[in-house]
N, C-alpha and C positions, 0 to 999 in steps of 0.2 A: 194498061194491062201489063206491060213489060216491067213496070215498077212493082206491081203486086207479086209477080213471079219471083223477082229477085229478093223481095222481102221474105217470102215464104221459104225460099232456098236458104237464106241467111239464118232464119230461125232453126231450120233443120240441122244446119251445120253446128250451131252453137249449143243445141240441146244434147245433153249427155245421155247415153243409153242407160237403162235400168240394170242393176246387178253389178257383179264384180268382173274385172278383167281377168284373163288367165294368169297374168303375172301376179296380181294381188292374191289369187287363190293359192298359187305355188308358194308364195312367201308365208302365208298363214299355215299351210300344211308343213312347211319346213320348221317353223317355230314350234308347232305342236309336236313334231317328231323329236326335236331337241329336248323339249320338256319331258317327254316320255322316257328318253334315254337317261335322263338324270333321275327321274322318279322311280323307275323300276328297281334298281339296286337298293334304293332307300326303303322301298316297300318290303323287300325281302328281309332286310335287317330289322325293320319294325316288327314284322311277323315273328321272327325268331325271338326277339326280346319279349314280346307278348307271351309267346309259348313258354319261355323260361320263367317269367313271373307267374304264369298260371301253374306251372309245375311246382314252384315253391309254395304257393298258396294251397295247392292240393295236398302237398306233404303235410302242411300244418293241419289241414282238415282231417287227414288220415290219422295224425297223431291224436287229435281230439277225439276222433271216433274210437281209437284204440283205448283211450282212457274211459270213455263211456262204456265200452264193451267190457272192460275189466271190472268196472263198478257194478255192472248189471249181472255178470257171470263170474263172481269172485273165485269159484272153485276151478274154473277154466283158466283164468288170468287173461292174458292177451290172446289174440288170434294170429295165425300165420297165413291166413288166406283173405284176400279181398272179398271173395264171395260171402264169407261169414259176416263181414262188416256190412255188406249190402244185402242182397237177397230179396226175394219177393215175399212181402208180408201181407199182401192183399188177401183178405179172407181168412188168414190164419195169424195167430199171435207171433210176435218175434221169438226167435229161438237162438241158441248158440250157433246154429248152422246158417241162420239168416236173420241177423239182428236188425237190419234195416236202418242203420245209423249213417250210411252214406248213400248218395244217389246211384242209380243204375249205371250211368256212364263211367264213373270212377270205379265202380265195382268190377267193370269189365277189364280194368287194368290199362286202358288206353284213353288218353284225353289230351287234346290240344297238341298233338304231335309227340307226346311222351308216353313211354311204357312204364307203368308203375308195378311194383312188387313188394312183398314183405319177405325178408330173408333173415338169416342168422338168428333164428329163434332159439332162445335159451330156455331150458326147462329145469324145474326143481321138483323133487318128489317130496310130498308131505302127506301123511295119513294114507299111504298106499295109493295116491293119485298124483298124476303129473299135472303141473301147473306151469304155463308159459309165463316167464318173468321178464323177458327182454326180447327185443326185435330190432331190425334195421329196415327202414323204408327207403326204397330207391326209386328214382325217376330218371330214366335214360332216354335221350332223344331217339325216336323211331328211325330217323335218318340223320345221323350226326352231320352237322354243317348245313343242313337244309331246314329241318324242323326245330333245331336248337344246337347250340355249340357246346353247352356244358351239361354234365350229368349231376344229379343231386342226391344226397343221402341224408338221412336223419335217424340217429340211433335213439332208442327210447329214452325220453327225458333230456335229450341233448339239443344242440343247435344244428341248423341246416349247414351242411358242408357241400362243396362242389368239386367236381373233377373237370378241369378245363379241356380235357381231351374228349369229353362226352361219354366217359365210361362210369364205372361204379367205384373207382379208386379215389374216393373223396377225401381230400386232405386240406383244402382251403376253406376257411370260414366265409360264409356269405354275409355281406354287409346288409 
């Protein structure tokens, strides 16, 4: 009987308990914290870069929409408002005030951390009516340094340029 008790006691001592020890859990938590500290700044940079790319593509979309608008309404020319490019056309035909050539999000002037606008509209008078013949599209970060670092501009028929300070003084060509 004494031999049986010592055999059971030896098995209990050699058997490892289920689960992790406190030291193992602390090591795993430390490794996760270190990875998070490395990943968080990188995620912010990735988000800013994605917002900047989205702003550039949105400017190209707006330029195409301006071309379609001018083709559709040749007596008006281009438009100086985003709402005229967008607009609600459900139940009513498109018009010069609501052409419906861009989506509603872009028509609001805010998308992916950038504020969009149409500025510097140039007009020409012909046959006693004014026609808009030129414009500048701008995309400025809503929160410079957080939602994006650079501002972007596109003059009618030109290339996208950037302002590294996040404003609308665009002088550098975008590659």
